[in-house]
C-alpha positions in Angstrom: 12.3 22.1 -24.4 15.4 23.6 -25.4 18.2 23.5 -23.1 22.3 24.6 -23.2 24.6 22.7 -20.6 28.0 24.2 -19.7 30.4 21.9 -18.0 33.7 24.7 -17.2 36.7 21.7 -16.5 40.4 22.2 -15.6 41.9 21.6 -19.7 37.9 22.2 -21.6 35.1 24.4 -21.7 32.1 22.7 -23.7 28.6 23.1 -24.4 25.8 21.2 -25.7 22.3 22.9 -26.9 19.6 20.1 -26.3 15.7 19.6 -27.1 15.0 17.4 -23.9 11.6 15.9 -23.1 9.6 16.5 -20.2 11.3 15.4 -17.0 14.7 14.6 -18.7 14.2 10.9 -18.3 13.3 10.2 -22.0 14.7 11.8 -25.2 17.5 14.0 -25.6 18.6 15.0 -29.0 21.6 17.0 -29.6 21.3 20.3 -31.3 24.9 21.5 -31.5 28.0 19.8 -28.7 31.3 22.5 -29.1 34.6 21.9 -27.2 37.6 24.8 -26.8 40.8 23.8 -24.8 40.9 27.1 -22.4 43.4 25.3 -19.5 41.5 27.1 -17.0 43.7 25.3 -14.5 47.2 26.3 -15.7 49.0 26.2 -12.5 46.5 26.1 -10.0 47.9 22.9 -8.7 50.8 24.5 -7.4 49.1 27.8 -6.8 45.6 27.0 -5.8 44.7 30.3 -8.0 43.1 30.9 -11.6 45.6 32.5 -13.6 44.5 35.6 -15.0 45.3 34.6 -18.7 42.7 31.2 -18.0 40.6 33.4 -16.9 40.4 35.8 -20.0 40.6 32.3 -22.2 37.5 30.8 -20.7 35.4 33.6 -20.7 36.7 34.4 -23.9 35.1 31.1 -25.1 32.0 31.6 -22.2 31.2 34.8 -24.4 31.2 33.1 -27.7 28.7 30.0 -25.5 26.0 32.9 -24.6 26.2 34.3 -28.0 25.6 30.5 -29.3 22.4 29.0 -26.9 20.6 32.6 -27.6 21.0 32.1 -31.0 19.7 28.3 -30.8 16.5 29.4 -28.5 18.0 27.5 -25.4 15.2 28.6 -22.4 16.9 27.0 -19.8 20.9 27.2 -19.1 22.8 25.3 -16.8 26.6 25.8 -16.3 29.0 23.5 -13.8 32.2 24.4 -12.6 34.4 21.7 -11.4 38.4 21.0 -10.4 40.3 23.7 -11.1 37.5 25.7 -10.0 36.8 24.1 -6.7 40.9 24.4 -5.9 40.8 28.0 -6.5 40.7 30.6 -3.9 40.0 33.4 -6.4 37.4 31.4 -8.4 35.0 34.8 -7.6 37.2 36.9 -10.2 35.8 34.2 -12.8 32.1 33.5 -11.8 31.4 37.1 -12.6 32.4 37.3 -15.6 31.2 34.3 -16.8 28.0 34.9 -15.6 28.2 38.3 -17.6 28.8 35.8 -20.8 26.8 32.8 -20.1 23.4 34.8 -18.2 23.5 32.2 -15.5 26.0 32.0 -12.6 28.0 28.5 -13.1 27.6 26.0 -10.1 31.0 24.9 -8.2 29.6 21.3 -8.0 31.9 18.4 -5.8 33.8 15.6 -7.4 30.8 13.4 -6.3 28.3 15.4 -8.2 30.4 15.6 -11.2 30.4 11.6 -11.1 26.4 11.5 -10.4 26.1 13.4 -13.6 28.5 12.0 -15.9 26.6 8.8 -15.2 23.3 9.7 -15.7 24.9 10.7 -19.1 26.6 8.1 -20.3 24.8 5.0 -19.4 21.4 6.6 -21.1 20.2 3.8 -23.5 23.2 1.9 -23.4 22.4 -2.1 -25.1 25.9 -3.3 -23.0 25.8 -5.6 -20.1 25.6 -3.6 -16.8 26.4 -3.2 -13.5 28.4 -0.7 -15.3 32.3 0.9 -14.1 32.1 5.0 -15.9 34.8 6.8 -15.7 35.3 10.6 -16.4 39.1 11.7 -16.8 39.7 15.3 -16.7 41.6 17.7 -15.9 42.3 17.7 -12.2 40.2 14.9 -11.0 38.8 11.5 -12.6 35.6 10.5 -11.3 34.6 7.2 -11.0 31.0 5.1 -10.6 29.8 2.2 -10.6 26.1 1.5 -10.9 23.3 0.1 -12.8 20.4 2.3 -13.8 21.3 5.0 -10.9 25.0 5.3 -9.4 25.1 2.5 -6.2 28.6 4.1 -5.4 30.8 6.9 -6.8 34.3 8.5 -6.1 35.9 11.3 -7.1 40.3 11.4 -7.1 42.4 13.4 -8.1 44.1 12.4 -11.3 43.8 13.8 -14.2 46.1 14.6 -17.4 46.3 18.6 -16.7 47.7 17.4 -13.1 50.1 14.5 -13.8 51.6 16.5 -16.5 52.7 19.4 -14.5 53.5 17.2 -11.3 55.1 14.5 -13.1 55.9 14.8 -16.7 58.1 17.3 -17.5 60.2 15.6 -20.2 59.9 16.0 -23.7 59.1 13.2 -24.2 58.8 12.4 -20.8 61.8 10.1 -19.2 61.1 6.7 -17.9 61.2 7.7 -14.5 58.3 10.5 -14.7 56.0 8.3 -16.1 56.4 5.3 -13.6 55.8 7.8 -11.1 53.1 9.1 -12.7 51.8 5.8 -12.9 52.8 4.4 -9.5 50.4 8.1 -8.5 47.5 6.5 -10.2 48.0 3.0 -9.3 47.5 4.1 -5.7 44.5 6.4 -5.5 42.5 3.3 -8.1 43.8 1.0 -4.5 41.8 3.4 -2.8 38.8 3.2 -5.3 39.4 -0.9 -4.7 38.3 0.0 -0.9 36.0 2.4 -1.0 33.9 1.4 -4.1 34.6 -2.6 -4.5 31.3 -2.6 -6.2 34.0 -1.2 -8.8 35.2 -4.4 -8.7 32.5 -6.5 -10.3 31.4 -4.1 -13.2 30.4 -5.7 -16.5 31.1 -3.4 -18.6 33.8 -0.5 -18.5 32.7 3.1 -20.1 34.9 5.6 -20.7 34.2 9.4 -21.4 35.5 12.9 -22.2 38.4 14.1 -23.7 41.3 11.9 -23.3 39.3 8.9 -23.6 38.1 10.4 -27.0 41.2 11.5 -28.0 42.7 7.7 -27.7 40.2 6.6 -29.9 40.4 8.9 -32.4 44.6 8.0 -32.8 43.4 4.2 -32.6 40.7 4.7 -35.5 43.4 7.5 -37.3 40.2 9.7 -38.2 39.8 12.9 -36.4 37.9 13.7 -33.4 35.2 15.1 -34.6 33.7 12.0 -36.4 31.2 11.2 -34.0 30.1 9.0 -35.9 32.7 6.6 -35.6 34.3 6.7 -32.1 30.8 6.8 -30.4 30.4 3.5 -28.6 33.4 2.6 -30.0 35.1 -0.5 -28.1 38.3 0.6 -27.5 40.6 -2.6 -26.4 43.6 -2.8 -23.9 46.5 -4.0 -26.2 44.8 -1.3 -28.6 45.0 2.0 -25.5 48.2 0.8 -24.2 49.8 0.6 -27.8 48.6 4.6 -28.4 50.0 5.2 -24.9 53.2 3.9 -25.8 53.2 5.9 -28.9 51.9 9.1 -27.7 54.6 8.5 -24.5 57.6 8.3 -26.5 57.2 10.8 -28.9 58.4 14.4 -28.3 55.7 17.1 -28.7 56.2 18.1 -32.5 56.0 14.5 -33.7 52.9 13.5 -31.3 51.6 16.9 -32.7 50.8 15.2 -36.2 48.5 12.0 -34.8 45.5 12.1 -36.3 42.7 13.0 -33.7 45.2 14.8 -31.1 43.3 17.7 -30.5 46.3 20.7 -30.8 44.9 21.6 -27.4 45.6 18.2 -26.0 48.9 17.3 -27.1 50.9 18.8 -24.1 48.5 16.9 -21.6 47.4 13.4 -23.5 50.2 11.3 -22.4 49.2 12.1 -18.4 45.6 11.4 -19.6 46.6 8.1 -21.3 47.9 6.7 -18.1 45.0 7.2 -16.0 42.8 5.0 -18.6 45.9 2.2 -19.2 45.6 2.1 -15.3 42.2 2.0 -14.6 41.9 -0.9 -17.5 45.1 -2.6 -15.8 43.7 -2.4 -12.2 39.7 -3.3 -13.0 41.2 -6.1 -15.3 39.2 -4.9 -18.6 40.4 -6.1 -22.1 37.9 -3.3 -23.5 36.4 -0.3 -23.0 33.3 0.9 -24.5 33.7 5.2 -26.0 31.0 7.4 -25.1 30.7 10.6 -26.0 27.5 11.3 -23.6 28.8 12.8 -20.2 28.3 15.1 -17.3 27.1 18.2 -20.7 24.1 15.1 -21.3 23.5 14.5 -17.6 23.2 18.4 -17.1 20.9 18.6 -20.1 19.1 16.0 -18.7 18.5 17.7 -15.3 17.4 20.8 -16.6 14.6 19.5 -18.6 
């Protein structure tokens, strides 16, 4: 069956069209995967409302996606809205036009549901030691999930690349004090994870998904972010992640944007995301991380089949 999965996040809106086997548990063949930076979460952390410009940008991309999934013959569609929509009091202003664009109403899922779908997508067919600690750095939240064949525990924390940037990283480049404050906030959240999800400390493999992790791997490799055959399942060392973080954090935006692999739409928020990545590696004492293209989109696609 040909299906389409759409993830409407705080920073990006993404589409996966795939062929899945019955039950969604076995094969999944990617037909097309698209990402657009739409910044739906623009200002939502301060106002608790979706900005009209952010709604318009995101609906415009969803109209593009609706046309594309119909052209590719998708028989079923599932769309989820995550952190920015959870936090916004006026999300219905967005959900109606979104449904008109793609033919289904976005599902407002919890951070825990988001984490479970991410785990299902990221761990299918892995050949690295289990149990896994999977983490997904979004715009408004980060999901952490531990398990082997299915999640044994999961937690969503309110730190993400957009949220950290808007709250703390105001300088260009961010001042040392701003970076230190952001790192401290993430460290506190991860201490909560260790208390509430103690199994995370026993994980043998760290799996990183989504745009921030992908971008850091692309920057380290010096390749365009579209080169999935180079980046998917690349093993990013902690030393390399720290080096990428230091480089990005000390460059002004006009210099930072010239790093190969850095999407223009992520230039202003990548430092916030990198803080989460290096903090996770530090806190859980991982020397390397497996970078995965498969994530919540793949979990969604499998759930449809």
